[in-house]
C-alpha positions in Angstrom: 0.0 0.0 0.0 1.3 3.5 -0.9 0.5 6.6 1.1 -1.5 9.0 -0.9 -4.2 11.5 -0.4 -7.6 9.8 -0.1 -9.7 10.8 -3.1 -13.3 9.8 -4.0 -13.6 8.1 -7.4 -16.7 7.4 -9.5 -16.3 4.8 -12.2 -19.1 4.8 -14.8 -19.0 1.6 -16.9 -20.7 0.7 -20.2 -21.6 -2.7 -18.8 -21.0 -4.2 -15.4 -17.5 -5.8 -15.5 -17.5 -9.4 -16.7 -13.8 -10.6 -16.2 -14.5 -14.2 -17.2 -16.2 -13.3 -20.5 -14.2 -10.4 -21.9 -10.8 -8.7 -21.8 -12.7 -5.4 -21.2 -14.1 -6.9 -18.0 -10.6 -7.9 -16.9 -9.4 -4.4 -17.7 -12.2 -2.9 -15.6 -11.3 -5.1 -12.6 -7.6 -4.0 -13.0 -8.8 -0.4 -12.7 -11.1 -1.1 -9.8 -8.4 -3.0 -7.9 -5.8 -0.2 -8.5 -8.1 2.4 -7.0 -8.8 0.2 -4.0 -5.0 -0.5 -3.7 -4.4 3.2 -3.5 -6.8 3.4 -0.6 -9.3 5.7 -2.4 -13.1 5.6 -2.0 -14.8 4.1 -5.1 -18.3 3.9 -6.4 -19.0 1.9 -9.6 -22.1 2.9 -11.6 -23.7 1.6 -14.8 -26.9 2.0 -16.7 -26.7 -1.6 -17.9 -28.4 -4.7 -16.5 -26.3 -7.1 -14.4 -25.8 -10.6 -15.8 -24.7 -14.0 -14.5 -21.2 -13.1 -15.7 -21.0 -9.8 -13.8 -18.3 -9.6 -11.1 -19.4 -9.6 -7.5 -18.1 -6.1 -6.8 -19.6 -6.0 -3.3 -17.2 -8.8 -2.3 -14.4 -6.4 -3.0 -15.9 -3.8 -0.8 -17.0 -1.7 -3.7 -20.2 0.3 -3.5 -22.4 0.2 -6.7 -25.1 2.4 -8.1 -27.6 1.9 -10.9 -28.1 4.9 -13.1 -30.0 5.7 -16.2 -29.0 7.5 -19.4 -31.0 10.6 -20.4 -32.3 11.0 -16.9 -31.9 14.1 -14.9 -31.9 12.0 -11.7 -28.3 11.4 -12.4 -27.5 15.1 -11.9 -28.7 15.0 -8.3 -26.9 11.7 -7.7 -23.5 12.7 -9.0 -23.7 16.1 -7.2 -24.4 14.3 -3.9 -21.4 12.0 -4.5 -19.1 15.0 -5.0 -16.3 13.0 -6.6 -12.8 14.2 -7.0 -12.4 12.1 -10.1 -14.8 10.5 -12.5 -13.6 7.7 -14.9 -15.6 6.8 -18.0 -14.9 3.4 -19.5 -15.4 4.0 -23.2 -16.2 7.1 -25.1 -19.9 6.1 -25.4 -20.2 6.5 -21.6 -18.5 9.9 -21.7 -20.9 11.1 -24.4 -23.9 10.1 -22.2 -22.7 11.4 -18.9 -19.7 13.6 -19.3 -21.6 16.8 -19.8 -23.7 16.1 -16.8 -20.6 15.6 -14.6 -19.1 18.8 -16.0 -22.3 20.7 -15.2 -22.9 19.3 -11.7 -19.2 18.8 -10.6 -17.1 21.2 -12.6 -14.0 20.7 -10.4 -14.1 16.9 -10.7 -11.3 15.4 -12.9 -12.7 13.6 -15.9 -10.7 10.6 -17.3 -11.5 8.4 -20.2 -10.4 4.7 -20.2 -10.6 3.9 -23.9 -10.5 0.1 -23.4 -9.5 0.1 -27.1 -9.9 2.7 -29.8 -13.3 1.9 -31.2 -12.8 4.1 -34.3 -9.6 2.1 -35.2 -11.4 -1.2 -34.9 -14.4 -0.1 -36.8 -12.4 1.5 -39.6 -10.5 -1.8 -40.1 -13.7 -3.8 -39.9 -15.2 -1.9 -42.8 -12.1 -2.8 -44.9 -12.6 -6.5 -44.1 -16.2 -6.2 -45.1 -15.1 -4.6 -48.4 -13.0 -7.7 -49.2 -9.6 -6.3 -48.2 -7.1 -8.9 -47.0 -5.2 -8.5 -43.7 -2.0 -7.9 -45.6 -3.7 -5.0 -47.6 -5.0 -3.4 -44.4 -1.5 -3.6 -42.8 0.2 -2.1 -45.9 -2.3 0.7 -46.6 -3.0 4.0 -44.8 -6.3 4.2 -42.9 -8.9 6.8 -43.8 -10.2 8.2 -40.4 -12.6 10.7 -41.9 -15.7 9.0 -40.5 -18.2 9.6 -37.7 -16.7 7.0 -35.4 -13.4 8.8 -35.4 -14.9 12.3 -35.0 -16.9 11.2 -32.0 -14.2 9.3 -30.1 -11.5 11.9 -30.7 -13.9 14.6 -29.5 -14.5 12.6 -26.4 -10.8 12.2 -25.8 -10.2 15.9 -26.0 -13.1 16.7 -23.7 -11.5 14.7 -20.9 -8.6 15.8 -18.6 -6.8 12.5 -19.1 -6.9 9.4 -21.2 -5.8 5.8 -20.6 -4.8 3.7 -23.6 -3.8 0.0 -23.3 -1.7 -0.3 -26.4 1.6 1.3 -27.3 0.4 1.5 -30.9 -2.7 3.5 -29.9 -0.6 5.8 -27.6 1.5 6.7 -30.6 -1.5 7.0 -32.9 -3.2 9.5 -30.6 -0.1 11.5 -30.0 1.3 11.6 -33.5 -1.7 11.5 -35.8 -4.3 13.3 -33.6 -1.9 15.5 -31.6 -3.4 14.6 -28.2 -1.1 16.3 -25.6 1.4 13.8 -24.1 0.6 15.0 -20.6 -3.0 13.9 -21.0 -2.1 10.4 -22.2 -1.1 7.3 -20.2 -0.2 3.9 -21.5 -1.8 1.6 -19.0 -1.7 -2.1 -19.9 -3.4 -5.0 -18.1 -2.1 -6.1 -14.7 -1.1 -9.6 -13.7 0.8 -11.0 -10.7 3.8 -13.2 -11.0 3.1 -16.2 -13.3 2.3 -19.4 -11.4 4.0 -22.7 -12.2 2.2 -24.0 -15.3 2.0 -27.4 -17.0 4.7 -28.3 -19.5 4.6 -29.3 -23.1 3.7 -33.0 -22.6 1.0 -32.2 -19.9 -1.0 -30.2 -22.5 -3.0 -31.2 -25.6 -5.0 -29.7 -28.4 -5.4 -26.3 -29.9 -7.7 -23.7 -28.5 -9.2 -20.3 -29.2 -11.0 -18.1 -26.6 -12.9 -14.8 -26.9 -16.2 -13.0 -26.3 -18.3 -13.5 -29.4 -20.2 -10.2 -29.0 -16.8 -8.7 -30.0 -16.9 -8.7 -33.8 -13.1 -9.4 -34.3 -13.6 -12.8 -32.5 -16.7 -13.6 -34.5 -14.8 -12.9 -37.7 -11.7 -14.7 -36.5 -13.4 -18.0 -35.6 -15.1 -18.1 -39.0 -11.8 -17.4 -40.8 -10.2 -20.0 -38.7 -12.8 -22.6 -39.6 -12.8 -21.9 -43.3 -9.2 -21.1 -44.2 -6.9 -22.2 -41.4 -8.2 -25.3 -39.6 -8.6 -27.4 -42.8 -4.9 -26.8 -43.5 -3.9 -27.8 -40.0 -5.9 -31.0 -40.2 -4.2 -32.0 -43.4 -0.9 -31.9 -41.5 -2.3 -33.3 -38.3 -5.3 -35.5 -39.1 -6.2 -36.3 -35.5 -5.9 -32.7 -34.2 -8.6 -31.2 -32.1 -9.6 -27.5 -31.7 -11.6 -26.2 -28.8 -13.4 -22.8 -29.1 -14.3 -21.1 -25.8 -16.1 -17.8 -25.3 -19.2 -16.2 -23.9 -22.2 -15.3 -26.1 -21.5 -17.4 -29.2 -23.9 -16.8 -32.0 -25.9 -19.5 -33.8 -23.5 -19.1 -36.7 -20.5 -19.9 -34.4 -22.3 -22.8 -32.7 -23.0 -24.4 -36.0 -19.3 -24.6 -36.7 -19.0 -27.6 -34.4 -18.0 -30.7 -36.3 -16.8 -34.0 -34.7 -15.6 -35.2 -38.1 -13.1 -32.3 -38.4 -12.3 -32.1 -34.7 -13.7 -28.5 -34.4 -15.6 -28.0 -31.2 -17.4 -24.9 -30.0 -17.5 -25.3 -26.2 -19.2 -22.1 -25.0 -18.0 -20.0 -22.0 -15.0 -21.2 -20.1 -15.6 -21.5 -16.4 -12.1 -20.2 -15.7 -10.2 -18.8 -18.7 -6.8 -19.3 -17.0 -7.3 -23.0 -16.2 -8.6 -23.5 -19.7 -5.5 -21.9 -21.2 -3.3 -24.0 -18.9 -4.6 -27.3 -20.2 -4.1 -26.6 -23.9 -0.9 -26.7 -25.9 -1.4 -23.9 -28.5 -3.5 -20.8 -28.2 -4.8 -19.5 -31.6 -5.8 -15.8 -32.0 -6.7 -15.4 -35.7 -7.6 -11.7 -35.7 -8.0 -9.9 -39.0 -9.0 -6.6 -37.4 -9.2 -5.1 -34.0 -7.6 -2.7 -31.6 -6.2 -2.4 -28.1 -4.7 -5.2 -26.0 -5.8 -8.7 -26.8 -6.6 -10.3 -23.4 -6.6 -13.8 -24.9 -2.9 -13.4 -25.8 -1.7 -11.7 -22.5 -3.8 -14.2 -20.5 -2.0 -17.0 -22.4 1.4 -15.6 -21.7 0.6 -15.5 -18.0 -0.5 -19.2 -18.2 2.5 -20.3 -20.2 0.5 -21.0 -23.4 2.3 -19.8 -26.5 0.1 -18.2 -29.2 -0.1 -18.0 -33.0 -1.6 -14.7 -34.0 -1.6 -12.2 -36.8 0.3 -8.9 -36.9 -3.1 -7.3 -36.0 -3.3 -9.4 -32.9 0.3 -8.7 -31.9 0.0 -4.9 -32.5 1.0 -2.8 -29.5 1.5 -5.8 -27.2 5.2 -6.5 -27.1 7.0 -3.2 -27.9 10.6 -3.9 -29.1 10.7 -7.3 -27.4 10.2 -10.6 -29.3 6.6 -11.7 -29.5 5.6 -14.6 -27.2 4.5 -16.8 -30.0 4.5 -16.8 -33.8 3.0 -14.1 -36.0 1.5 -15.1 -39.3 -0.9 -13.2 -41.6 -1.8 -15.7 -44.3 -3.9 -18.9 -43.7 -1.0 -21.0 -45.0 1.6 -19.4 -42.7 -0.8 -19.4 -39.8 -1.5 -23.2 -40.2 2.3 -24.0 -40.5 3.1 -22.0 -37.4 0.3 -23.7 -35.4 1.6 -27.1 -36.4 5.2 -26.2 -35.6 4.2 -25.0 -32.1 2.2 -28.1 -31.5 4.9 -30.6 -32.5 8.2 -28.9 -31.8 8.9 -28.9 -28.0 12.0 -26.7 -28.3 10.1 -24.1 -30.3 7.2 -24.3 -27.8 9.4 -23.8 -24.8 11.2 -20.9 -26.3 7.9 -19.1 -27.1 6.7 -19.9 -23.6 9.7 -18.2 -22.1 9.2 -15.2 -24.3 5.6 -15.0 -23.0 6.7 -15.2 -19.4 9.2 -12.4 -20.0 6.5 -10.1 -21.5 4.1 -10.9 -18.7 6.7 -9.7 -16.2 8.2 -6.8 -18.2 5.1 -5.2 -19.6 2.0 -6.5 -17.7 3.1 -6.9 -14.1 0.8 -5.4 -11.5 3.7 -4.2 -9.3 4.8 -1.9 -12.2 1.4 -1.0 -13.8 -0.6 -0.3 -10.7 1.7 2.5 -9.3 2.0 4.0 -12.8 -1.8 4.1 -13.2 -2.3 5.8 -9.8 0.7 8.0 -10.4 -0.9 9.3 -13.6 -4.2 10.1 -11.8 -2.3 11.9 -9.0 -0.5 14.0 -11.7 -3.7 14.9 -13.3 -5.3 15.9 -10.0 -2.3 18.1 -9.1 -2.0 19.7 -12.6 -5.7 19.9 -13.4 -5.8 23.7 -13.7 -2.8 24.0 -15.9 -3.8 21.1 -18.1 -7.3 22.5 -18.6 -6.0 26.0 -19.5 -3.7 24.4 -22.2 -6.4 22.2 -23.7 -8.3 24.8 -25.6 -9.6 22.3 -28.1 -11.2 20.3 -25.3 -12.7 23.5 -23.8 -14.2 24.3 -27.2 -15.7 20.8 -27.5 -17.0 20.9 -24.0 -18.7 24.2 -24.8 -20.5 22.7 -27.7 -21.3 19.4 -26.0 -23.0 21.2 -23.1 -25.4 22.7 -25.6 -25.9 20.1 -28.3 -25.6 16.9 -26.2 -27.5 18.4 -23.3 -30.5 19.5 -25.3 -30.7 16.3 -27.3 -30.6 14.3 -24.0 -33.2 16.6 -22.5 -35.4 16.0 -25.6 -35.1 12.2 -25.2 -35.9 12.4 -21.5 -39.1 14.5 -22.1 -40.1 12.2 -25.0 -39.7 9.2 -22.8 -41.9 10.8 -20.1 -44.5 11.4 -22.8 -44.4 7.8 -23.9 -44.8 6.7 -20.3 -47.9 8.9 -19.9 -49.4 7.5 -23.1 -48.8 3.9 -21.9 -50.5 4.7 -18.6 -53.5 6.1 -20.5 -53.6 3.1 -22.7 -53.6 0.8 -19.7 -56.5 2.6 -18.3 
């Protein structure tokens, strides 16, 4: 525990954290645990419905609050909380609630945790939909003149500080979009020391894991089934592939085939134990953004990965990747077979993964840096705001346009409720 001034923090989440079903959920728990580790008071609020996958925040001693979008009741609530710091996890949450926080608690620090850059992921997704190959996307320059980019960059500038989880995205925001360095913090996932993990001969089979509400995973498993897995099976006729993940669609579930050794298992009870029992972790991502939790989880569990350059992006800095990078179906299949059959190659990649887990993703390094950034923002808030004139301009317009649009939705909703009451009578 470090000695710091006790601050009050409100974290507003897009959904209640689901650490067992998504990397975003694990990231949110990293953030929550860091604030608790600092000894600060924390309230977590969300307008979403809790699910069976939602983390039991009360067991961590965290107070929670249910809020509603486009509802002025939030104004009285946030004012009564009187936070020193408000964190929005995703720009969509900042769009909904940022202007209300600014209006009711103008002195509160406003910080955006991007999770990943949505505009980057969506821009790449459209290129895949247009028939571009992964190699073409990597070689070409991206056109960011679209609504997704305008909205998210505006949200970033409106905030006092921004967390990004990928070194690639840190550089993109700094160099391409000129976000001030003082407002940006690279904050990766947090893991303790790797535990002793099973060795090469104690593991079997290939695996893939990911939340299938996340479109890169949905696309990846279909690409894997059509283009990559048949090539692996030609080289390893008895190989088995196990697909794990929450919220699989019917299209994904229909991929199960005992004949080809391709099995969609559904959600993993414990993603770490699941990773530990399999020999090779496959992450066939053709588009995406941020840190890929399936890969960093695998490093911590000693499970080498085969992924694409898109999957590896921003995850290993100048260090060797903890696995093999391959962008074509042929190269991907060859790499998967090599990792599955060559014990020396497998052990080398496992050691690289362990090194990355300790060097870039260790909680003893990342927690103090996260809290240190928030302390810096709190101490330099006045100066940072005076220098961020673009953010001031955007906040000025947001208070007018977003505010009145939200008020209109609220009044319309009240009107619909009255009509429904009349109809019931």
